[in-house]
N, C-alpha and C positions, 0 to 999 in steps of 0.2 A: 594484426588487428583482431584476429579471432580471440586471442587471449584477453584483450581489452574488453571486447563485447561480453565474453564469459565472466570477466571480473565484475562488470557492471550488472549483468543479468543475475548473477548469483549473490549479489549483495556483498561483494568483497569476500566471497567464499562462504558466507553464512548459510547459503542454501545447500551447501555440501555437508553440513553438520548432520549427525545421525538423528533420525526420528523427528518428525514434524518440522520440515524445512520452512513451511509457511509461518510457523510460530517464531522460529529464529529470525526470519526476515522481518516479521512484525516487531520483534524486540529491537532489531536494528533501527526500525522506523522510530521507535520511542527514543532511542539514543540520539538519532538525528534531530528529533523534535526538541530534545534538551538543548541542542546547539543552536537551533533556528528560532526557538520560541520567543526570543526577545526582539526579533525583527518586527517592524511594523507590518500590518497585514498585507499590504501590497507587495512588499519585498518577500514575505513568506510565500505568498501565492505565486510569485514569479519563480521562486526557487523550486516549488513543487511542480509548476508547469514545465520547467526545464528538465527536472527529473522524469516527468511523465514522457516527454518527447524522447529523451535519452533511453528511457525504458522501452518505448515502442521499438526503437531501432535495435537495442541490445537483445530484447526478448525475441524479436523476429529473427535476428542473426543466430541466437542460441538454438532456436528450433532447427535451423538449417545445419548448423555445426554439429549438433547432437543427433540430427535426423530423427527428431521426436517432436510431436505436437505438445505444446504446453508442458515442457519438462518440469518435474517437481522441484528440481534444484534452482529453477528460475524464481527468484523472490523479489525482484525489483518491483513487481506489481504489489506485493504485500507492503513493501517499504513505502511506496507512494500512497497506497490506500490508507495506511496507518497515519501518514502525515496529513492526509485529508481529514480523517476522523479527528485528529488532535488539533486541527486549526482552531485558534482562539481558546484552547483549553487553559484555564487560569492557573492550574497548579498540578503537582504530581499526582495527587489523589484523583482528580478528574481525568488525568492522563491514563491512570490505571483503569478507570471505568471505560474510557474511550478504547483502550486496548482490548478489553473484554468484549465490548460491543462490536468492534471491527471484526474480531475473530468469529463472533457469533454470526454476523451477516456473511462473512467470507466463507465459512464452513457450510452453513445451511442454505445459502444462495436463494433467498426468497426473490420473487419478481421485483425488479427487473434484473437482478444480479445473475440468476440462473439463465434467464433468457439471453442476456448478452454473452454469457459463457458458452451457451450452445450454438449461437448463431453467428458470432463474429470471431474470426480466427486470425492467426498470425500474431505479430507483435501487438497490434492495436487491440485485438480481442483479449490477449493475455492481460493487458493493462486496464481495459475498460471495465471488466466485471469487478475488479478490485477497487477501482475508482468509485464505482456505484456503491459497493459495500462501504467504502469510506464515507461517502456522502450520506448514506443511511445512518451510519454510526454517528456522524456529526450531528445530523438532525435530531436523533433521539437524545444524544448527550446534551445538546443545547436546549432542547425542550424540557428535559428534567432539570437542568440548571436554572432555567427561567422560572419553572414552577416552584422550585425551591428558593427563589429569590436571590440566587447566587450570581446570576449573569443577566 
């Protein structure tokens, strides 16, 4: 069971790649978006919710297995955060913008992202700050798309 939790938590091993595991996890999130983007919104949201719940369990287990708080190789949070950021993205170009926005909010951790990161721990804490970063990226991306008359 430990291997399964680590497989999920590390994004099928993408979090073990050298340098910037969060970016690798985010790129895997973009690849998953390519597979899920044609789903209607309710099915897409359900898939992301399932991944979030699995992520809470897997990330929490990974902390215990690795005996380390919020291990860098755990990237299921970046995958889910990226999927949140890209929800309803109309094309690959906007997905690229969503990728950059998510990484911006995930790295800089403005309020409430940083607040969640500092105050909530365990699997839920690992997942929540990236979900918040994903929501912020989603909001900015869709505000720009609306202002540009694209969405």
